[in-house]
matplotlib code that plots the C-alpha trace (Angstrom):
import matplotlib.pyplot as plt

x = [88.7, 89.8, 92.8, 92.2, 91.3, 88.8, 89.7, 88.2, 90.3, 93.5, 92.8, 92.3, 95.5, 97.4, 95.9, 97.0, 100.5, 100.6, 99.3, 101.8, 104.6, 103.7, 103.6, 106.9, 108.5, 107.1, 108.4, 111.9, 111.9, 110.7, 113.4, 116.0, 115.0, 114.3, 117.2, 115.0, 116.0, 112.7, 110.8, 113.1, 112.6, 108.8, 109.0, 111.0, 108.4, 105.7, 107.7, 108.0, 104.2, 103.7, 105.9, 103.8, 100.6, 102.1, 102.9, 99.3, 98.1, 100.6, 99.9, 96.2, 96.1, 96.6, 100.1, 101.0, 103.2, 106.1, 105.6, 105.7, 108.8, 110.8, 109.5, 112.6, 111.6, 109.9, 106.8]
y = [126.7, 125.7, 123.4, 122.0, 118.3, 116.4, 113.4, 111.1, 112.8, 112.5, 108.7, 108.4, 110.2, 107.9, 104.9, 106.2, 106.7, 103.1, 101.8, 103.8, 102.8, 99.2, 99.5, 101.3, 98.6, 95.9, 97.7, 97.9, 94.2, 93.4, 95.7, 93.9, 90.4, 91.2, 93.7, 96.4, 100.0, 101.3, 99.5, 100.9, 104.4, 104.0, 102.5, 105.4, 107.8, 105.7, 106.1, 109.8, 110.0, 108.0, 110.5, 113.4, 111.7, 111.0, 114.7, 115.5, 113.2, 114.5, 118.2, 117.9, 120.2, 119.9, 120.7, 123.6, 123.2, 124.7, 122.0, 119.3, 120.7, 121.5, 119.4, 120.1, 123.8, 124.2, 126.3]
z = [101.8, 105.3, 105.5, 109.0, 109.1, 111.2, 113.2, 110.6, 107.8, 110.0, 110.4, 106.7, 106.0, 108.4, 106.7, 103.3, 104.7, 105.9, 102.6, 100.5, 102.9, 102.5, 98.7, 98.7, 100.9, 98.7, 95.7, 97.1, 97.9, 94.4, 92.9, 94.9, 93.9, 90.2, 89.9, 88.3, 88.9, 87.6, 90.2, 92.9, 91.6, 91.7, 95.2, 96.4, 95.1, 96.9, 100.1, 99.6, 99.1, 102.3, 104.1, 102.8, 104.0, 107.4, 107.6, 106.8, 109.5, 112.1, 111.4, 111.0, 107.9, 104.2, 102.9, 100.7, 97.6, 99.5, 102.2, 99.6, 97.8, 100.9, 103.8, 105.9, 106.4, 109.7, 109.9]

ax = plt.figure().add_subplot(projection="3d")
ax.plot(x, y, z, "-o")
ax.set_aspect("equal")
plt.show()
């Protein structure tokens, strides 16, 4: 299965990154106002997921599991 993405798929990945980042930011605001640490933890996971989708959009290819687990490693 090829991992290269078309232009439409890259735009969709960028849109998903923006949506997840917005949800994560809203979750952090809600966690601050309601003082719930569980909401903050879920919001941080949403921000991590947004970061991964942004990497997919920037690289133009799907990520491997090693890219997800250790994104600081340059390939």
